[in-house]
C-alpha positions in Angstrom: 114.7 80.7 93.3 111.3 79.6 94.5 113.2 76.2 95.6 109.9 75.1 97.8 107.1 75.5 95.2 109.7 74.2 92.3 110.2 71.2 95.0 106.8 70.6 96.0 108.6 71.2 100.0 106.4 71.2 102.9 108.1 70.1 106.2 110.4 73.6 106.0 110.8 77.0 103.7 113.9 76.8 101.5 115.0 79.4 99.1 118.5 80.2 96.7 119.1 83.9 96.5 121.4 85.3 94.2 123.2 88.4 94.0 126.0 90.7 92.2 128.6 92.6 93.7 127.5 95.4 95.9 124.1 94.1 95.8 121.6 92.4 98.3 121.3 88.5 98.1 119.7 88.5 101.0 117.4 91.1 102.0 117.2 93.0 105.7 114.9 91.3 107.5 113.7 89.6 111.3 112.1 86.6 110.9 109.2 87.6 113.4 107.6 84.5 112.9 109.8 82.4 115.2 111.4 81.2 112.1 115.2 80.5 112.4 117.2 80.2 109.5 120.3 78.6 107.7 122.3 80.1 105.6 124.3 78.5 103.2 126.6 80.2 100.5 126.6 77.7 97.8 128.6 80.1 95.0 130.7 83.3 95.7 131.2 85.5 98.8 129.0 87.5 100.8 129.1 89.4 103.5 126.7 89.0 106.1 125.1 91.0 109.0 123.7 89.3 111.4 122.2 91.9 114.4 125.4 94.2 113.7 128.2 91.8 113.3 129.6 91.6 110.2 131.1 88.1 108.8 132.5 87.3 105.5 131.1 84.3 104.1 132.9 82.5 101.3 131.5 79.7 99.2 130.6 76.8 101.2 130.2 79.1 104.6 127.0 77.9 106.7 125.1 80.7 109.2 122.7 80.0 111.2 120.5 83.2 112.5 117.7 82.4 114.9 114.5 84.2 114.8 114.3 87.5 116.0 118.2 88.5 114.8 118.4 91.3 112.3 120.1 89.8 108.9 120.7 90.7 105.7 123.7 89.4 103.0 125.6 92.0 100.1 127.1 89.8 97.0 130.9 90.3 96.9 131.6 88.0 94.0 129.2 88.3 90.5 127.4 85.4 90.3 126.7 84.8 94.6 123.9 82.0 95.9 122.9 81.6 98.9 120.3 79.1 100.2 118.0 79.6 102.7 116.2 76.8 105.1 113.8 77.8 107.7 110.7 77.0 109.7 109.5 77.6 113.5 111.1 75.6 115.7 108.3 73.1 117.6 106.1 73.7 114.9 104.3 72.5 112.1 105.7 74.8 108.5 102.8 76.6 106.9 104.0 78.6 104.1 103.4 82.4 104.6 103.1 83.8 100.9 106.2 85.6 100.7 107.9 83.6 98.3 104.6 83.7 96.1 104.8 87.5 95.7 108.6 87.1 94.7 107.7 84.5 92.0 104.6 87.0 90.9 106.8 89.9 90.3 109.4 87.8 89.0 107.1 86.9 86.7 105.9 90.4 85.5 109.8 91.4 85.0 110.2 88.8 82.8 106.6 90.2 80.9 104.5 87.8 82.0 102.6 90.4 83.7 99.2 88.3 84.0 100.9 85.6 84.9 102.1 87.4 87.8 98.7 88.3 88.5 97.6 85.0 88.6 99.9 83.9 91.3 98.7 86.8 93.5 95.2 85.6 92.8 95.8 82.1 94.1 97.7 83.6 96.6 95.1 85.8 98.0 92.1 83.4 97.3 94.1 80.7 99.9 94.8 83.6 102.1 91.9 86.3 102.2 92.4 87.7 105.5 96.0 88.1 104.9 96.9 92.2 105.0 100.7 90.9 103.7 98.6 89.2 100.0 97.0 92.8 100.0 99.8 95.0 100.8 101.7 92.7 98.0 98.9 93.4 95.4 99.1 97.0 96.4 102.4 97.2 95.2 102.1 95.2 92.1 98.9 96.5 90.8 101.0 100.3 91.4 103.8 99.1 89.5 101.7 97.7 86.8 99.8 100.2 86.7 96.5 99.5 88.1 96.0 102.2 90.4 92.4 101.8 91.5 93.2 98.0 92.1 96.7 99.6 94.2 94.5 101.8 96.3 92.0 98.9 96.7 94.1 96.4 97.9 96.2 99.2 100.0 93.0 100.5 102.1 92.1 96.8 102.7 95.9 95.6 103.9 96.0 99.7 105.8 92.5 98.4 107.5 93.5 94.7 108.9 97.1 95.1 109.0 99.3 96.4 112.2 100.0 100.1 112.7 102.6 100.5 111.0 101.2 99.3 107.7 101.1 102.9 106.3 104.7 103.5 107.6 105.9 100.9 105.5 103.8 102.1 102.4 105.3 105.7 102.8 109.0 103.9 102.2 107.9 101.8 99.6 109.4 102.4 96.4 106.8 99.8 94.7 103.7 102.2 95.6 105.3 105.9 94.0 103.5 105.8 91.1 100.2 106.3 93.9 102.1 109.4 95.6 100.6 112.2 93.5 97.1 111.0 93.6 94.8 112.7 95.9 94.0 109.2 97.7 97.3 108.6 98.7 97.2 111.4 101.1 93.5 110.6 102.0 94.4 107.0 102.7 98.4 107.2 104.0 98.4 110.5 105.1 
């Protein structure tokens, strides 16, 4: 649920994640950007893992996670909802575009592939130097049948991103449709 976009929030990031039992309600990640996050279990129950420590989190639980600590949450009850709020201490908030990527993929899954492409195009127009934008465009294009576009975007992401982008690409299911193409081995290795 892209709350930041829906509500027009500019001071901090805020989103809701939903999940069913056994599924991620918060994907595993670490905030290398400097953001700290507060998670609020709004409904249901989740099992958070923060830097290797498990926390049972029924509705009403608040969990603060500083920047750099790995976190994830698995839904334990049907209809679990977790609110995530975050920003980097001491800095003005700047959206990093990842929530727009989530919206783009959600639109495509709902049958509006053109709408998803439009969201990604707006993100890339706003942040043309972002390797992450190109990487996510590659994932989107691969998943929705535009191989040439996927390879072009992946090439830009590899050229402009950190050294581990190729490792990220090798393990990304969104790019699986590209593996049999000879360009994959040339580009990713």
